[in-house]
N, C-alpha and C positions, 0 to 999 in steps of 0.2 A: 736603643735601636728598635725594640719591639713597639714602643709607644709611637715612635715617629712613623713606622711603616703602617701600623694598623689604621692610622688616620688617612692614609693615602693609597687609594687602590688603583692609581693610574697604570696605564699599560707599561710605561717605562720601568716603574718599580717592579712590576711583575716579571718583566724580562730579566731584570738584574737578579731577582730571587732565583729565577730558573737557571740563569747562567752560573750563579755562585754555588750551586749545589746545596742551597739552604734548605730546600724542601726535604732532602734526605735527613738533615739534622732535626727538622721539625718532628719527624717520626719518633725520635727518642725523647723529645720534650713532651709528647702527648701522653703523660702518665697521670693517673689519678693523684699520685703523691705530689706532683710538681705544683708549685704555687702559680706558675705562669700559664697553666694549661688553658684556661679560658681565653687568655690573650692570644695564644698561639692559634687556637681554634678560630678566633675572630679574624686573624690575619689570613688563615687559609680560606675562610668564607669570603673575605674581600678579594683575595687573589683569584678565586675560582669564579668570580663574576666575569673574568675574561675567558672567552671560549677556548683560546689556545693554551690555557693553563690547566684545563680539567684533566686531560690525559697525563700530563706530567705529575699531577697530584696522585693519580692512581699508580703511575709507575714508581713514584717515590715511596710507595708502600704506606700511604697515609690512611687508607680506608679502614684497615683492620683496627689500628689503635683508636680511630675516631668512633667506630662502632662499639669498641670496648667501653669508651667513655659514656656511651648512652646508658650504662649501668650506674653512673655517678649519682650521688644524692644532691650535688651542688646545682642549684637552679641556673646559675649563670653559665656553668660548664655545659649543661644540657642545652641551653639556648644557643650558645655559639656552635656547639657540635651539630645541632640540628640544622643551623644555617649553613655550616660548612658542607655537610653531606647533601643538603638540598641543592646548593649551588653546583657542587661537583656532578650531581645527577642531571642537571638541567641540560636537555638535548644531548646527552652524552651516553652513548651505548656502553662505553667502557666503564664509566662511573656507575651506571646502574648495575652492570654485571658484577662489579666488585662489591657493591653494597648487598646485592642479592646473595653472593657467595658467603659474605661475612654474617649473613642473617640479620641485617639491620632492620628490615621491615617489621618483623614480629616484635622486636623490642619497642619500637616506636608505637605500634598499635597497643601494646600493653600499657605504655605510658598514657596514651589517649584514654584508655579505659579507666585507669586509676585516678587521673586528673579530671575526668569528665565533669564531676559534680562540683568542682571547686571554682568559685567565681571571682577570686581576687585578681586584680589587674596583671600581676606577674604570671600567674598560672594561665590566664587567658592568652597572654603574649606567647607563652611556651606552647600552648595548644595550637595557636595559629601557625607558629613556625613548624611544628610537627606535621600539621595538616599539609602545609606547603611542601614539606620535604616529601611526603608520600605522593603528592601530586606530581612533583618533578620526577620522582622515581618511576611512576607508572604511566605518565602521560603518553597517549597514543601507542602503548605497548600492551597488546592483548594478553600476553602470557603473564606479565607482571600484574596487570589489573585483575586477572583471574586469581592470581596468587593472593592478592589483598582480599578479594571477595571470600576466598576459602578460609582466610584467617579471621573472617568475621568482621571486617572493617565497616560494613554497611550499617548494621544496627548501632554500632558505636557512634558513627558520624550522625545518624538520625537523632540519637539521644543528645549529642553535643548541640545540634541545631536547636533542639527544644529548650535546652537549659540556657544557652548563651545567645538567644535571638536578639538581645539588646546590644550585642557587640558586633559592630558593622564588619570589622576586618575578619573576625572569625567566621561570621555568617557567610561572608563572601567566599572564604576558603572552602567551607563546606559545600556551597552551591557549585563551585567549579569542580570540586571532587565528585559530586553527584553527577554533574553533566558528563564528566569523563567516564565514570563507571556505568552510567545508564546506557551508554552505547553498546555495552556487552549484553547479549541476549541472556546469558546466565545470571546477570545481576537482577533481572526483573522479578524473579520469584523471591529473592531475598528482600528486595524493596517491598514487595507485596505483603511480606509478613511483618513489616514494621508499621509505625503510624506516620510514614513519610507524607502521605496525602494530606493528613490533618495539619502537620507542621508546615508544609509548604503553603497551604491555603491560608493558615493563620498569618504566616509571614507576608504573604501576598497582600492581604487586607491592610497591612500596616504601611505598605509602600506608597509613596506619593510620586516618586521620581520615575521617569521613563526607564532609565538604564537599569535601575534596581529591579523593576518589574520584568524587564527584558531578560535579566539573568535568571529569574525564576522561571520564565517561559521556556528558556533553553533547557531547563531540567524537566519541566512538565511535559514538553513535547515527546521526547523519547520514552519517558515513563508511561505516558498515556497510550502507548502502543499496546500495553498489556491490559487484557480485559478486566482482570481482577482490580488493577489499579484504577482503571476507568471508573469502575463502580465506586471505589473508595473516594475518588476525587469528586464524583457527583454527590456522594453522601456528605462529604466535608464542606459542600457549598461552593465549589469552584464555579459552577455555572452562573450563579448569581453575580459573582465577581466579573465574569466574562461579559454578561449582559450589561452590566453597569459600564464597563469600559466601552462597549459598543455605543451605548447611549452618549457617553461623554465625547467620543471622538468622531461620531458619524458626520457632523456638520462642519468639521474643522478642515482647513486647507493646509495645515502644517504637515510636513513630510513625516515627522515622528508619529503624529496621531494616525495618519493613514497606515503607517507600518504596524502600529499597535492594533488598529482595527482589524487588519488582515490577520495578525497573529491570533488575536482573541477569537475571531470568527472561525478561523481554520481549526483551532483547538476545540471549539464547540462541535464542529462537524466530526472531528476525530473521536470525541467522547461518544458520539452517536453510533460509532461503528461497532460498539460492544452490544450484544443482544440485551444483556440485563440493564446496562446503563441507559440504553435507548428506551427500553420499555418503561423504566422508572420515570424517565422524563416525559414520556408520552402521556402517562396517567390517563389512559382511556380516551385520549384526545381532549381532556379537560385541563391538562397541565398548563400552568402559566408559562412555562418555558416553551412548550409547543406553540402556544398562542403568540408569544413574542417572536419566535423564529418565523412564524407565518407572516408577521407584519414586515419582515425584511424583504419579502418578495416584491411588493409594490414600491419599495424604496427607490430613490434615484441613484443610489450608490451601487456601482457595479459589483464591488466586493461583497456587499451585503446581499445583493440579488443572488450572486453565485452561492454564497454560504447558505442562504435560505433554500434555494433549489436543491443543493446537495443534502441539506438536512432533511428535506421532505423525502428525497430518494432513500435516505437512511431509515427514516421512520417507516417507509413503505416496504418493510422487509418481511411482513407476515400479512396473511389475508385479512385478519381482523382490523389491523391498523389501516390497510388500504381501503377497505369497505367504508370505514368510518370517515376517512379523509375525503373520499369521493362524495359521500353524502353531505359533507360539510362545505362543499364548494371550492375545494382547493384546485380542481381541474381548471376552473375559469381563471383563477389567479395565475396559474402557470401559462395558460393560453395567452393571457394579456401580456405576461412577461415576454413570451416568445414573439408576440406581435411587435413589441418594442425593439426587438433585435433582428428583424428580418433584413432590413437594409443595412449593410456594413455593420452588422451586429457584433457583439462580443462573443467570440467562438466558445470560450469556456462557459459563459452563461447559457448559450444555446445547448451545449452538450449536457450541462447539468439539468436544465429544465426538461430536455428530452429523456434523460435517464429517469427522472422522477415520474414522468408520464408513462414510460415503459413499465416501471415497477408497479404503478397504480393499475395498469391494465391487466395484470396477471390474474386476479380473481375473476371467475366466470361472470359473477353478477355485475362487475364493474364495466364489462366490455360494452354492453348495449347503452349504458348510461353515458359512457364517454363518447361513444359514436354519435349519440343524439346531441351531445353538447358541441359537436363539430370539431372534435380533436383531429380527425384525419385531414380536414381542410387546413387547419393551422399547421400541421406537420408537413403537409405537401408544399407549403410555401418555401421550405428549405431544400427542395429537390435540386435547386440550382447551386447549392453549397459545394465548394471545392475542397472542403475540409474533411478528411477521412473520419476523424472522431465524431463529427456531426452526422456524416452519412451513415456511419455504423449505428448510432443510436436511433436515427430516423427510421432506418430499416427495421430495427428490433421493435420499435414502438408499433409500427404498422403491422408487423407479423403477430405481435401479441393481440392487437385489437381485432384482427379478423379471424382469430382462432375460433372455429365452429360458428362463425357469423356469416352465413351464406350470402345474405343480401349485401353486406359491406364488402365481402370478398369479390362479389360480382361487379359491384360498382367500381372498385379500385382496379380490378383486372381488365375492365374495358377502357381504362384510362391509358390511351396510347402513349401520352407523354411520360407517364410513370413507367410503363413497360419499356419504353425506349431507354430511359435512364438506367433501369435495372439491368438491361442487356449490356449497356456500356460498363456498368460497375462489375458485372460478372467477369469482366476482363481486367480488373484492377489487380494485376499480378503483384504490385508492390504492397498491396494492403489486403492481406489474407482475410482479415476480419470482415471487411466490406464485401469482398468477393463472396465469402461464405454466406453472409446475411442476404446478399442479393439473390443468390441461387435459392436459398431457403424461402425467400418471399415469393419468388416466381412459382416455386412448387406449391406454396401455401395458397396462392391465389387460385390455382387449379383445384387443389384438394378440397378447399372449403367451399368453393362456388359450384363445383361440378357443372360448369356452364360452358356450352359450345362457343358462345360469343367470346368468353375470356380466352379459350384455347385459340380461337381464330386470331385474336389480338396478339397473343404471344407468338403464334406462328408468323404473323406478318412482321412482328418486331424482331424476328430472328432469335427467339429465345430457346428454341428446341435443342440446338446443339449444346447449350449450357446444361440443360437438364440431363442429357446423355452423359456429359462429362461428370456431372455431379454424382451419377450412379457409381462412379469409380472412386469417390471421395474416401479419405482414410477414416472418416467418421461414419460408423454404421447408421446412426440416426439420419445423417444426410443422404446416404445411399438409399435408405428406405424411403425417405420423403420423395426422392427423385423417381424411384421405381413406381410408387403409388401414383404419382402425377402422370408418368408416362403411360401407365395402364389406363388411366382415365382418358388420356388423349387418344389412345388406340381404340378405346370403346366408343368414344363420342364423336371423334373428328379425325378418323384415320386418313380419310381422303386428302384433306388439306395439309396434313402433317407428313404424309408419306415420303415425299422427296427429301425433306429435311432429316427425317429419321434415317433414311438411307445414307445421305452424305455424312451424317454424324457417326455412321458405323455402329448403329444401335445393336444389330444382330451379333456382330463380332464381340461387342462389349458383353452382351448377355452370355455368350458362349464362354468367355473368359471367367465371368463371375461364377458360372455353374461348375466349371472345371477346376476352379481354385479351391483347394481344401480349406483355406483360411476364411472363405466367405462365411458370414454368420448364417444360421438357419433361416432367419426371416428374409435375408437377401436372396437365398436360393429359392425360397418359396415364392417371393414376389417376382423373381426373374422368370420362373416357369409360368406364373399367371400371365405375365406380359407376353411370353412366347405364344401362348394360346390366343391372346387378344390380337396378335399381329397376323393371324392366319386370314384375317379379312382382306389383307393386301397381297395381291398376286406377286408383286416384285419382292416385297419383304419376305413373303413365305418361301419364295424360291431361294433366297439367301439362307433361310433356316434349313432347307433341305440340303443345300450344298455343303453346309458345315457339319453334317453328321451329328445333329443334336441327340439323336436316339441313343447313341453310346453313352453320352454324359448323363442323360436323364435316367436311363435304365439302371445305371449304377446307384442313383439316388433313391431307388425304391427300397433299398435296405438301410436307409439313413436312420440314425438313432432318434431323430426328431419325428414324431408321428405325422405332424402336419406336412413336413417336407416329403416324407415317404408317400403319403396319400396323394399329394399334388404331383409327385413324380409318376405315379401310376396313371392318374388322369391325363397328364401331359403326354405320356407314352402312348396311351390309347388314341388321343387326338392326332398325334404325329403319324401313327400307324395307319389310321383310317384315311387321313388326308393324303398320305403318300400312295 
């Protein structure tokens, strides 16, 4: 009977076994002494391939005797027991819990450790089954994965991969296990203390087939989120492999190749997110990797253009790199790329190229160089974009470029089309980022140009009310930028802005800011400077008198911040004299 059953795992047979109470009998047959133990375990393994049989196997009390059999010295018994437990655990919460309670995982990990260095076919088969069992046991279950990690499964599996890399089935099992465990944050540190990077790169270099490489990619991507592992992968030579794949697949029309090109270039960009790995690959701008990535930007492949621009944005994370890159002509390459994507362009490429330009514009010495290269003209071509991510980067790039550049700020600030678009975006309630950046750019145009013409353009474009609203932002830096811009408006062009400042309720806003204990010292300081500046306007000054500012201001004379206290005294004198 046993022989006949074990060769036939169809549903009907399983149902018969379940109906006849045979499972309960099996529990008694699963003893180390019994000669048919391996056969019984084999039948259970076959039966448990059927989903509806897994819970009955648990209910029949089979887990405890099976886990006991894991202590057997007989290789066939171990093999069939591993299969049986693995199949019962597959997608079965009850199966996993029972194996967990019986302490099965630790015994299996101990076996993996002791068998690790043995390379005969029978042992490798057993190792593969045990790896598979642990996979089924912990798949998509965070707490059981954490349990395996705490038991030290990661270093053992890495060692296994190194020793048995010639065995395809076992290698595949290890990779799937790594892929599962790497999703857990807590695993990354354990992985970082092994030589996983070296082993995976070694394995990767041997693979010719797409799907085998894809399996390795699926492990590399989550691991490469860890900065220490990024550096290890770079040192193990992964970048060279990735560049080679790009070269092999860039001109291919095959879907597989396109997918692999994307995976390889995405991973390349991910490696550049780590500070150390990025700096190592930059090599002072002389690095061959850096040069190769540069050559992606003029390519005709959108995916490569995107990866190239993102890579530049990642290299541009410190002033030294940015200065070197601007001097070596990267700005022109990025401008050419953007020009190719103005009409019906690729939004992700636009976004990436603008990100790179924005980062490059941060060092002070780069601003004038980029302005004279014509970056603002190129960037302004995207004013008509309806894509919030592109709008956001466009605004950030312009804001970086005009920082302390009076002439450029004046030129942009007198551009009525730009101001009109900014005012429109200041109302983009659905896109807080775009709204914030538009407000900040409006304020920056005034602060850096200190120009009457710019202020007139912004008044005509209807921008004043947005600056008043910005003064109540939840971000102190934005409040401050707004108040400084408003003070310049009041000092230089109060006449033309007067009506808009009134209807935007500027005076009431300032009263609120001064009365609110939570306002930062610099906000109180700049609000009082602005009050004094408004005295040049009869109608606004009347509002100041009506709101009893003296009470609020005189309280601030004893403020702990010296500058605030002094400004309060000055403002109080002005208010008293004028009234």
